[in-house]
C-alpha positions in Angstrom: 11.4 21.9 -120.3 12.0 18.7 -118.1 10.5 20.0 -114.9 11.5 16.9 -112.9 15.2 17.2 -113.7 15.1 20.9 -113.1 13.2 20.4 -109.8 15.7 17.9 -108.5 18.7 20.1 -109.4 16.9 23.2 -107.8 16.7 25.2 -110.9 13.1 26.2 -110.7 12.1 29.6 -109.6 12.4 31.9 -112.5 9.6 33.8 -114.3 10.8 32.1 -117.5 10.1 28.7 -116.1 6.7 29.8 -115.1 6.0 31.2 -118.6 6.7 27.7 -120.0 3.6 26.4 -118.2 4.8 25.6 -114.7 2.1 27.6 -113.0 3.3 26.9 -109.5 2.3 29.2 -106.7 5.8 29.3 -105.5 6.8 31.3 -108.5 4.7 34.2 -107.2 6.8 34.3 -103.9 8.1 37.8 -104.8 4.7 39.1 -105.9 5.1 42.6 -107.2 8.7 43.0 -106.2 11.0 44.3 -108.8 13.6 42.3 -110.6 16.2 44.5 -108.8 14.9 43.5 -105.3 14.8 39.8 -106.3 18.4 39.9 -107.6 19.4 41.7 -104.4 17.9 39.0 -102.3 19.6 36.2 -104.3 23.0 38.1 -104.1 22.6 38.4 -100.4 22.1 34.6 -100.0 24.9 33.7 -102.5 27.4 35.9 -100.6 27.1 33.9 -97.5 30.4 32.0 -97.1 30.0 28.5 -98.5 32.7 27.0 -96.3 31.0 28.4 -93.2 27.7 26.8 -94.2 29.3 23.5 -95.1 30.6 23.3 -91.5 27.1 23.6 -90.0 25.4 20.4 -88.7 23.5 18.4 -91.2 19.9 17.5 -90.3 16.9 15.9 -91.8 13.4 17.4 -91.9 11.1 14.9 -90.2 7.9 17.0 -90.1 6.8 20.3 -91.5 4.4 22.7 -89.7 2.9 25.9 -91.0 5.8 28.2 -89.9 8.6 25.9 -89.0 9.9 22.3 -89.3 11.1 19.7 -87.0 14.7 18.8 -88.0 16.5 15.7 -86.5 20.2 16.4 -85.8 22.4 13.7 -84.2 19.3 12.1 -82.5 17.9 15.4 -81.2 14.9 17.3 -82.7 15.2 21.0 -83.3 12.4 23.5 -84.1 13.8 25.3 -87.2 12.8 28.1 -89.6 14.4 29.0 -92.9 16.5 32.1 -93.1 14.4 34.7 -94.8 16.5 35.3 -97.7 16.7 31.5 -98.4 12.9 31.2 -98.1 12.4 34.0 -100.6 14.7 32.6 -103.2 13.7 28.8 -102.8 11.5 27.2 -105.4 9.6 25.4 -102.7 9.3 25.3 -98.9 11.0 22.6 -96.9 9.5 19.1 -97.1 9.9 15.9 -95.1 13.1 14.2 -96.1 15.0 17.4 -97.0 18.6 17.5 -95.8 19.4 20.8 -94.4 22.3 22.8 -92.9 21.3 24.2 -89.6 22.7 27.0 -87.5 21.9 26.1 -83.9 20.9 28.7 -81.4 23.7 28.0 -78.7 21.9 30.1 -76.0 19.0 27.6 -75.9 20.1 24.6 -73.8 16.8 23.5 -72.6 15.7 20.3 -74.4 12.2 21.7 -74.9 13.6 24.8 -76.5 16.0 23.5 -79.1 15.9 25.8 -82.1 17.8 26.6 -85.2 17.8 28.4 -88.6 18.1 26.5 -91.8 20.8 28.1 -93.8 20.8 25.8 -96.8 18.7 22.9 -98.3 20.9 20.3 -100.0 20.1 19.1 -103.5 17.3 16.5 -103.6 18.0 13.1 -105.0 14.4 12.1 -105.4 11.1 13.9 -105.0 7.5 12.8 -104.7 5.0 15.5 -105.6 1.2 15.7 -105.7 -0.8 18.1 -107.9 -3.9 19.8 -106.7 -6.0 18.3 -109.5 -5.9 15.9 -112.4 -4.8 18.9 -114.5 -1.7 19.3 -112.4 -1.9 23.0 -112.4 -0.2 23.5 -109.0 2.5 21.2 -107.7 2.9 20.3 -104.1 6.0 18.5 -103.0 5.4 15.9 -100.4 8.7 14.0 -99.7 12.2 14.4 -100.7 15.1 11.8 -100.8 13.1 8.6 -100.3 14.3 5.4 -102.0 11.1 3.6 -102.5 7.3 4.2 -102.4 5.0 1.7 -100.7 1.6 1.9 -102.6 -1.0 0.4 -100.4 -4.4 -0.8 -101.8 -7.2 -2.7 -100.0 -8.8 -5.5 -101.8 -12.1 -4.5 -100.3 -13.3 -1.9 -97.8 -12.6 0.5 -99.5 -12.7 -1.1 -102.9 -9.5 -1.2 -104.8 -9.1 1.4 -107.6 -6.5 0.3 -110.0 -6.6 3.6 -111.9 -5.4 5.4 -108.7 -2.7 2.8 -108.2 -1.5 3.5 -111.8 -1.3 7.3 -111.0 0.8 6.5 -107.8 3.1 4.2 -109.9 3.7 7.0 -112.4 4.3 9.5 -109.5 6.9 7.2 -108.0 8.7 6.5 -111.2 8.7 10.2 -112.4 10.2 11.1 -108.9 12.9 8.5 -109.0 11.4 6.1 -106.4 11.2 2.3 -106.7 7.5 1.3 -106.4 6.4 -1.5 -104.1 2.7 -2.3 -104.4 1.0 -3.8 -101.4 -2.4 -5.3 -101.5 -3.7 -5.3 -97.9 -6.9 -6.6 -96.3 -6.7 -9.8 -98.4 -8.9 -11.4 -95.7 -11.9 -9.5 -97.3 -11.8 -11.7 -100.4 -15.3 -12.9 -101.1 -14.2 -16.1 -102.7 -11.3 -17.9 -104.4 -12.2 -16.3 -107.8 -12.0 -12.9 -106.1 -8.5 -13.6 -104.9 -7.5 -15.2 -108.1 -8.5 -12.0 -110.1 -6.4 -9.9 -107.7 -3.5 -12.2 -108.1 -3.7 -11.8 -111.8 -3.5 -8.1 -111.5 -0.4 -8.3 -109.2 1.4 -10.6 -111.6 0.8 -8.1 -114.4 2.3 -5.3 -112.4 5.3 -7.6 -111.7 5.7 -8.1 -115.4 6.1 -4.3 -115.7 8.8 -4.3 -113.1 6.9 -3.4 -109.9 7.5 -5.3 -106.8 4.3 -6.7 -105.1 3.3 -8.1 -101.8 0.0 -9.3 -100.2 -0.7 -8.5 -96.5 -3.3 -8.6 -93.8 -2.6 -6.5 -90.7 -5.2 -8.3 -88.6 -3.7 -11.8 -89.1 -0.1 -10.6 -89.6 0.0 -12.3 -92.9 2.9 -10.9 -95.0 4.1 -8.6 -92.2 7.5 -10.4 -91.7 8.1 -10.1 -95.5 7.1 -6.4 -95.5 9.3 -5.7 -92.6 12.3 -7.1 -94.5 11.5 -5.0 -97.5 11.4 -1.8 -95.5 14.6 -2.6 -93.5 17.3 0.0 -93.9 15.3 1.8 -96.5 13.6 5.2 -96.7 10.0 4.4 -97.7 7.1 6.6 -98.5 3.7 5.3 -97.8 0.9 6.2 -100.1 -2.6 5.0 -100.7 -6.2 5.9 -100.5 -7.7 6.7 -97.2 -8.8 3.7 -95.2 -6.6 1.1 -97.0 -4.6 0.4 -93.8 -1.3 2.3 -94.1 -1.3 3.1 -90.4 -2.2 -0.4 -89.3 0.6 -1.8 -91.5 3.1 0.5 -89.9 2.1 -0.6 -86.5 2.1 -4.2 -87.4 5.6 -3.8 -88.8 6.8 -1.9 -85.7 4.5 -1.8 -82.7 6.6 0.9 -81.0 5.3 3.4 -83.5 2.1 4.9 -82.3 -0.2 6.0 -85.1 -3.9 6.7 -85.1 -5.9 4.2 -87.2 -8.9 5.6 -89.1 -12.3 4.1 -89.6 -14.3 3.4 -92.7 -17.2 5.7 -93.4 -20.4 3.6 -93.3 -22.2 5.8 -95.7 -19.7 6.0 -98.6 -17.5 3.0 -97.6 -14.5 5.2 -97.8 -11.6 5.9 -95.4 -11.7 8.8 -92.9 -8.5 10.8 -93.0 -6.4 10.3 -90.0 -2.9 11.5 -91.2 -2.8 15.2 -92.0 0.8 15.8 -93.0 3.8 13.8 -94.0 5.9 12.5 -91.1 9.0 10.6 -90.8 9.2 7.5 -88.4 12.3 5.5 -87.6 11.9 1.7 -87.7 13.5 -0.4 -84.9 14.9 -2.8 -87.6 16.5 0.1 -89.4 15.3 2.5 -92.0 12.5 5.0 -92.0 8.9 5.2 -93.2 7.2 8.4 -94.1 3.6 8.4 -93.7 1.6 10.7 -96.1 -2.0 11.9 -96.0 -4.6 9.7 -97.6 -5.0 10.6 -101.2 -8.2 11.1 -103.0 -6.8 12.9 -106.0 -3.4 12.2 -107.3 -2.7 14.5 -110.0 0.2 13.9 -112.2 3.1 16.4 -112.6 5.4 16.7 -115.6 3.5 14.1 -117.6 1.8 15.1 -120.7 -0.1 13.3 -123.5 3.0 12.5 -125.4 5.1 11.1 -122.5 2.3 9.2 -120.7 2.9 6.1 -123.0 6.3 5.7 -121.5 4.6 4.6 -118.2 2.4 2.1 -120.0 4.8 -0.2 -122.0 2.0 -2.8 -122.0 -0.3 -0.5 -123.8 2.4 0.3 -126.3 3.2 -3.3 -127.0 -0.5 -4.3 -126.9 -0.2 -6.7 -124.0 -2.3 -4.6 -121.6 -5.3 -6.2 -120.1 -8.7 -4.2 -120.5 -8.4 -2.6 -117.0 -5.0 -1.2 -117.8 -6.1 0.1 -121.2 -9.1 1.8 -119.4 -6.7 3.3 -116.9 -4.4 4.7 -119.7 -7.3 6.1 -121.6 -8.8 7.8 -118.5 -5.5 9.4 -117.5 -4.9 10.4 -121.2 -8.2 12.1 -121.4 -7.6 13.9 -118.0 -4.3 15.5 -119.1 -4.3 19.0 -120.7 -5.5 18.9 -124.3 -7.7 15.8 -123.8 -11.4 15.4 -123.4 -12.0 15.1 -119.7 -14.5 12.4 -118.8 
């Protein structure tokens, strides 16, 4: 079964799907409820007048909390919950970027008390997901309807891990997002050979169709170029903790106030500052969606047979040693392989 296609079309949620290996916790939403009760809930939701829901305001989820979501409607933010029947039959909870139809509570006129009920989530055009492990046993959607994914790596501090970058490239491509690889902190290059080696890696990614850019948030190098690449687009930010995603956002748009994390002196790894995906509007147009720093980026809907599709250089035997090593590590980590 093609889970990516089914996921985008909103077809997940049946026990048959779960039996085919999609061991996703959302399949257990009904628990021990009988099929009759589940069918009743689905009928109740489907019987709601479509035209009536179509006429409701269309909003966009900008941040998700444990029990509600912040939804932006015509420039105003509303605290919204899903209608219970919708939540019970949905394959996943709302995620940042979801476009939703909202019934606004008219009796709440105070700006501080804007509230609403999500009556429907519109079909997702793209979806970025993260699995809870390399085995991709449980799937966790992160962002919906973004156009591109800005994958940020630091040349040093923390050290760049091209294997993690490859996983993020696969996640972007599998979810329908255009990848843009940003090598940040280029001022940390130890010498000209160090930078030359990094440039060779970027050129190889470009040969595979991925756009690349080099930046330094401290000196503003590459920031103007990055700002233009983000203009009027919806961009997801991803990268290992401490690579400078928040600093880059602030350099691109100083009006956006983000916390900037520090690097752990013991492990030379980034300290997490962002705890959940959040949508920020850029003054030049477009949006950036900041995501939590990623230590494990498991792959969803990628198996040992389909992995080669994301490594055309391995298939045509033009891959450099580090790409071959990355392919073999990911291959061994997938179900059926010998985990290293």
